[in-house]
Legacy VTK file of the C-alpha trace (Angstrom):
# vtk DataFile Version 3.0
C-alpha trace
ASCII
DATASET POLYDATA
POINTS 424 float
107.910 223.108 51.697
110.404 222.969 55.242
107.214 224.824 56.499
104.888 221.927 56.648
107.166 218.752 55.738
108.933 218.951 58.877
105.811 218.273 61.580
106.079 214.576 59.446
107.359 211.868 62.025
110.989 211.437 60.276
109.984 207.476 60.380
107.258 208.250 57.420
107.886 207.884 54.074
105.887 210.914 52.078
104.621 210.024 48.353
102.272 212.289 46.061
100.360 210.835 43.427
99.154 212.447 40.516
95.846 211.678 38.722
95.289 212.915 35.086
92.756 215.826 34.995
92.820 215.645 39.057
94.062 217.844 41.866
96.987 215.576 44.516
96.167 213.162 46.012
98.194 213.025 49.264
98.954 208.975 50.301
100.818 208.637 54.008
102.373 205.145 54.398
104.722 203.380 57.308
108.457 202.910 56.812
110.289 200.481 58.861
108.855 201.859 62.750
104.687 201.142 61.780
103.744 197.823 63.155
101.897 197.448 59.433
101.887 198.798 56.179
98.605 200.713 54.864
97.569 204.167 54.110
96.485 206.039 57.635
93.185 206.902 58.308
91.610 210.787 58.556
92.542 210.545 61.810
95.882 210.659 61.667
96.161 213.144 59.213
94.857 215.669 61.817
97.213 214.091 64.136
100.163 215.083 62.075
99.232 218.635 61.184
98.910 218.022 57.614
97.068 220.205 54.767
96.541 219.311 51.713
97.997 221.080 48.841
95.457 222.986 46.407
97.808 221.837 43.596
100.630 219.534 42.751
103.560 221.489 41.178
105.691 219.777 38.578
109.440 220.375 40.926
110.923 217.751 43.026
113.268 218.668 45.666
114.411 216.365 48.986
114.049 217.486 52.154
116.617 216.680 54.118
116.325 216.548 57.857
118.817 215.572 60.706
118.164 211.756 60.558
115.830 211.488 57.361
114.898 212.369 54.339
111.169 212.743 52.415
110.907 211.894 48.993
108.985 213.570 46.716
107.948 212.204 43.460
105.856 212.522 40.326
104.097 209.510 38.113
103.396 211.859 34.934
105.556 209.954 32.597
106.077 212.913 30.672
108.552 213.769 33.862
112.148 211.880 35.703
114.219 212.760 38.289
116.915 211.602 36.171
115.955 214.450 33.711
117.327 218.038 34.194
115.223 220.943 35.805
115.411 222.189 31.492
114.596 219.287 30.329
112.326 218.483 31.913
110.365 222.347 31.313
110.873 221.092 27.815
108.962 217.943 27.698
105.896 219.663 29.699
105.156 222.013 26.929
105.952 218.961 23.786
102.959 218.705 21.705
103.290 215.323 18.763
102.533 216.599 15.941
98.430 216.176 15.041
98.810 216.860 11.209
101.449 217.269 8.555
103.728 215.332 6.686
105.590 213.966 9.766
102.632 213.537 11.881
102.332 210.336 9.621
105.488 209.232 10.502
106.361 205.711 13.300
106.905 208.032 16.367
110.560 206.850 16.604
110.788 208.974 13.582
109.486 212.016 14.893
112.350 213.259 16.629
114.726 212.852 13.509
112.161 214.592 11.571
111.411 217.204 13.871
115.444 217.756 13.275
115.527 217.972 9.689
112.413 220.486 9.799
110.678 218.825 7.434
107.296 220.402 9.636
108.945 223.688 8.353
110.093 223.719 4.967
110.549 227.515 4.594
114.175 227.047 5.767
114.796 225.140 2.553
113.228 226.859 0.128
115.323 229.850 1.373
118.629 227.334 -0.052
116.987 226.017 -2.796
116.881 229.818 -4.365
120.053 231.532 -4.707
120.635 227.623 -6.370
118.225 228.224 -8.987
118.552 231.628 -9.200
122.466 230.765 -10.874
121.396 228.129 -12.790
118.190 230.147 -14.445
121.062 233.308 -14.939
124.022 230.225 -15.869
122.098 229.161 -18.507
121.243 232.861 -19.655
124.777 232.779 -21.123
124.954 229.041 -21.959
122.304 228.645 -24.344
123.534 225.784 -25.623
122.596 223.638 -22.259
119.831 221.321 -22.742
116.422 222.213 -21.488
116.285 219.053 -19.671
119.883 219.893 -17.939
118.891 222.702 -16.629
115.647 220.541 -15.117
117.767 217.934 -14.103
120.174 220.420 -12.282
117.951 222.488 -10.445
116.164 219.000 -9.165
119.520 218.102 -7.936
120.078 221.542 -5.839
116.531 220.843 -4.593
117.176 217.404 -3.018
120.878 219.198 -1.679
119.118 222.084 -0.381
116.709 219.613 1.712
119.698 217.336 3.184
121.837 220.592 3.533
119.950 222.019 5.561
118.836 219.243 8.140
122.576 218.677 8.388
122.975 222.466 9.274
119.760 222.209 11.652
121.227 219.629 13.270
124.722 221.089 13.046
123.251 224.369 14.937
120.907 222.207 17.678
124.249 220.055 19.062
125.639 223.840 19.088
122.234 225.307 20.966
121.447 222.171 23.016
122.343 224.484 26.291
120.579 227.415 25.143
117.420 226.309 22.798
115.763 224.833 26.694
115.743 228.754 27.766
114.162 229.921 24.495
110.589 229.431 23.822
110.432 228.946 20.288
113.303 226.362 20.543
112.784 224.727 23.661
110.706 221.721 22.831
113.646 220.865 19.422
114.137 216.764 19.879
117.918 217.814 21.138
116.626 220.117 24.050
114.641 218.243 25.145
115.923 214.595 25.409
113.944 213.027 22.503
117.579 212.564 20.482
120.960 212.268 22.121
124.194 214.702 20.893
126.054 211.169 20.023
123.331 209.518 18.032
122.862 213.631 16.925
126.260 213.149 15.536
125.505 209.943 14.054
122.876 211.123 12.080
123.786 214.673 11.192
126.931 212.217 9.354
125.070 210.153 7.382
123.536 213.436 6.215
126.797 214.626 5.369
127.802 211.469 3.422
124.435 211.860 0.991
124.752 215.562 0.769
128.344 214.597 -0.362
126.914 211.628 -2.828
124.584 214.666 -4.376
127.750 217.458 -4.833
129.307 214.307 -6.937
126.516 213.466 -9.207
127.445 217.454 -10.912
130.547 217.567 -12.839
133.795 217.479 -10.769
134.997 221.675 -10.639
131.903 221.574 -8.482
133.611 220.195 -5.576
135.843 222.371 -5.199
133.445 224.930 -5.188
131.174 223.025 -2.776
133.422 221.879 0.171
134.500 225.414 1.003
130.154 226.179 2.928
131.162 223.562 5.226
133.630 225.451 7.329
130.559 228.461 7.081
127.591 225.662 7.647
130.013 224.852 11.232
130.883 228.277 11.702
126.751 230.388 12.023
125.989 228.368 15.617
129.455 230.312 16.967
129.073 233.331 15.834
126.330 234.574 17.652
128.566 234.104 20.566
130.483 236.187 19.797
129.062 238.953 17.404
125.358 240.849 17.285
125.784 239.555 13.347
125.614 236.324 13.041
123.244 237.568 10.248
126.065 237.744 7.967
127.618 234.585 8.411
124.105 232.828 7.813
123.724 235.058 4.381
127.545 233.779 3.587
126.340 230.269 4.081
122.654 230.102 2.467
124.025 232.270 -0.632
126.852 229.582 -1.878
124.094 227.980 -3.875
124.440 231.463 -6.010
128.055 230.420 -7.128
126.907 226.403 -7.989
125.341 227.233 -10.345
127.866 228.204 -13.277
130.079 225.159 -13.040
126.951 222.841 -12.554
126.315 224.222 -15.939
129.468 223.631 -17.613
130.757 227.204 -16.966
134.410 228.019 -15.974
134.118 231.444 -13.680
138.356 231.834 -13.495
138.132 232.180 -16.757
134.484 234.213 -18.191
134.600 237.847 -16.444
131.270 238.089 -17.758
130.584 235.103 -15.691
132.582 235.673 -12.740
131.009 239.155 -12.613
127.294 238.115 -12.419
127.762 235.560 -9.864
129.861 238.107 -7.477
127.030 240.029 -7.939
124.746 237.533 -7.648
125.721 236.307 -4.179
126.168 239.598 -2.964
122.353 240.063 -3.391
121.355 236.790 -1.374
124.274 237.673 0.992
121.752 240.889 1.719
118.207 239.143 1.143
119.614 236.107 3.657
120.596 239.293 6.312
117.325 240.896 5.260
114.717 238.254 6.120
116.486 236.222 9.461
116.862 240.024 10.540
112.925 239.630 11.242
113.014 235.868 12.334
115.242 236.611 14.994
112.781 239.375 16.276
110.678 237.191 17.361
113.193 235.675 19.871
114.223 239.154 20.636
113.748 238.320 24.890
114.103 235.098 24.838
117.702 236.186 23.339
118.571 239.073 25.877
117.746 236.323 28.790
119.922 233.704 27.497
122.639 235.831 25.833
122.608 235.594 22.868
123.041 238.301 20.313
122.011 238.993 17.164
120.900 241.944 14.994
117.728 241.974 15.758
119.282 243.840 19.342
121.496 245.330 17.906
119.451 247.697 15.649
116.254 247.526 18.159
115.311 250.625 17.545
116.086 251.097 13.777
115.324 248.069 12.805
113.379 248.813 9.721
115.692 251.679 7.936
118.657 248.809 8.685
115.872 246.831 6.437
115.668 248.845 4.065
118.972 249.335 3.459
119.883 246.034 2.754
116.247 245.394 0.633
118.338 248.483 -1.386
122.199 246.849 -1.870
119.706 243.449 -2.270
118.245 244.829 -5.381
120.662 246.713 -6.848
123.115 244.097 -6.879
121.122 241.602 -8.114
120.483 244.130 -11.268
124.222 244.416 -11.561
123.872 240.704 -11.797
121.295 241.065 -14.284
123.707 243.531 -16.082
127.204 241.101 -16.117
124.647 238.782 -17.394
123.583 240.596 -20.825
120.008 239.445 -19.386
117.149 241.654 -21.190
113.873 243.042 -19.734
111.786 240.884 -18.703
114.431 240.086 -16.117
114.775 243.256 -15.391
111.224 244.007 -14.857
110.020 240.745 -13.662
112.990 239.822 -11.127
114.127 243.221 -10.451
110.672 244.686 -10.631
109.196 242.306 -8.372
111.756 242.163 -5.066
110.833 246.399 -5.344
107.584 245.449 -4.583
107.583 242.265 -1.854
110.422 243.600 0.122
108.837 247.108 -0.076
105.602 246.105 1.053
107.272 243.593 3.454
108.858 246.186 5.134
106.070 248.200 5.773
103.793 245.605 6.228
105.902 243.540 9.306
105.357 244.148 12.759
108.347 243.529 14.642
107.356 243.294 18.176
104.239 240.464 17.072
105.956 237.001 16.900
103.401 235.873 15.028
103.270 238.913 12.336
106.712 238.307 12.004
106.664 234.686 11.474
103.679 234.847 8.642
105.997 237.534 6.782
109.207 235.694 6.960
107.637 232.790 5.727
104.975 234.226 2.694
108.450 236.411 2.062
110.353 233.739 1.025
107.050 232.946 -1.804
106.852 236.698 -2.140
110.359 237.421 -3.100
112.629 234.937 -3.394
109.588 232.946 -6.070
109.387 236.911 -7.748
112.830 236.440 -8.571
112.818 232.761 -9.745
109.839 233.458 -12.675
111.504 236.647 -13.271
114.607 234.165 -14.604
112.859 231.571 -16.040
110.740 233.880 -17.787
114.359 235.733 -19.286
115.230 231.903 -20.263
112.582 230.833 -21.544
112.752 233.733 -23.568
116.091 234.041 -24.876
115.777 230.412 -25.348
113.115 230.331 -27.816
114.785 233.687 -29.010
111.515 236.159 -28.027
113.845 238.189 -28.544
117.464 238.787 -30.126
120.314 239.311 -27.909
123.328 240.707 -29.852
125.810 238.534 -29.602
129.773 239.764 -30.291
132.810 239.814 -29.249
131.991 241.952 -25.943
128.314 240.567 -25.065
127.954 237.884 -22.097
127.131 235.273 -24.135
130.329 235.618 -26.635
132.785 232.591 -25.255
135.599 235.347 -26.592
133.914 237.448 -23.986
137.237 237.966 -21.131
139.728 236.289 -23.366
LINES 1 425
424 0 1 2 3 4 5 6 7 8 9 10 11 12 13 14 15 16 17 18 19 20 21 22 23 24 25 26 27 28 29 30 31 32 33 34 35 36 37 38 39 40 41 42 43 44 45 46 47 48 49 50 51 52 53 54 55 56 57 58 59 60 61 62 63 64 65 66 67 68 69 70 71 72 73 74 75 76 77 78 79 80 81 82 83 84 85 86 87 88 89 90 91 92 93 94 95 96 97 98 99 100 101 102 103 104 105 106 107 108 109 110 111 112 113 114 115 116 117 118 119 120 121 122 123 124 125 126 127 128 129 130 131 132 133 134 135 136 137 138 139 140 141 142 143 144 145 146 147 148 149 150 151 152 153 154 155 156 157 158 159 160 161 162 163 164 165 166 167 168 169 170 171 172 173 174 175 176 177 178 179 180 181 182 183 184 185 186 187 188 189 190 191 192 193 194 195 196 197 198 199 200 201 202 203 204 205 206 207 208 209 210 211 212 213 214 215 216 217 218 219 220 221 222 223 224 225 226 227 228 229 230 231 232 233 234 235 236 237 238 239 240 241 242 243 244 245 246 247 248 249 250 251 252 253 254 255 256 257 258 259 260 261 262 263 264 265 266 267 268 269 270 271 272 273 274 275 276 277 278 279 280 281 282 283 284 285 286 287 288 289 290 291 292 293 294 295 296 297 298 299 300 301 302 303 304 305 306 307 308 309 310 311 312 313 314 315 316 317 318 319 320 321 322 323 324 325 326 327 328 329 330 331 332 333 334 335 336 337 338 339 340 341 342 343 344 345 346 347 348 349 350 351 352 353 354 355 356 357 358 359 360 361 362 363 364 365 366 367 368 369 370 371 372 373 374 375 376 377 378 379 380 381 382 383 384 385 386 387 388 389 390 391 392 393 394 395 396 397 398 399 400 401 402 403 404 405 406 407 408 409 410 411 412 413 414 415 416 417 418 419 420 421 422 423
């Protein structure tokens, strides 16, 4: 810019105006030294030896000469000189949603809906599935629990998953507000693009946590003591990817916490029931392996941007042998799921429905996913939730119905997991 801008007389002010759909139009106006204030004629353009550029780039600089400064500005409402360079880039790429639920919300609500990820519910499903697993598995170990209680408990868990997933996303975006503008997929998030200030995001997150606490209080009182420790993990995950290549392990510990909560929610005391404790531990570990597996695929979508931004992930650490790691995680997941069924005294429907569907869906996903293709990774991340999570949940539901209706007889003696005397 200095090469041609220095040709102007220092007493003139230059301003470039941008008209949508057209090239930049240069207008040069007099300052105080001019006898009158009006646009110059083309002859003055020639005397100034000025040649107009073919286009106007959305960058803003102050060019300082010895005594005077030439100012460049743009009239586009999307960009302001008061924003940082990263915010300008994020705003420039942002397009308001044109379809879906949040497209019908008032414009001022949309950033908060995006902060909750209401337009991307897959994460809510991933958080909900461990909750419904533990609820259904616990229901088979406590046959006296009414069907309505099982259904209402699952409904509360879904509401809690929706709220707490939103709170977790807000906490993550607050931690990453200086990193997200450098990642293609995240640069238009509401905090990264400046649509929500950090102070407002903190206040909004606090209200979400209060709602989550209110939902937690609807469960038996012992659930409160099981649920509170999970908040430490929620706050820790965004830090993990700054110091370790395995933040997915922390995410797994966080997202899988619901695999424990279903047991106390239905009145089963884990500390006094060895069978239930074993089933909950195996189920929780299985869900941790599953979370690491699907988030490893998810991390491959950002692998190039993560390298540039200095963000660590398991996808970077095992980029050359990802499918081997995915296969090992799938083996651990199914093995631990099987162990949970054995500890709970489940019947053949569980092993064929839940474990069998997990083997098929996970094997198909690992075989077919194209880790170098961002869109393909997203497709398997989104649909793998339904294939694997839905299959496991369906098998558990059918197992619960079979036991509740007496479809097949389960022996109950002092050594049966169903017996209240087991482990005492």
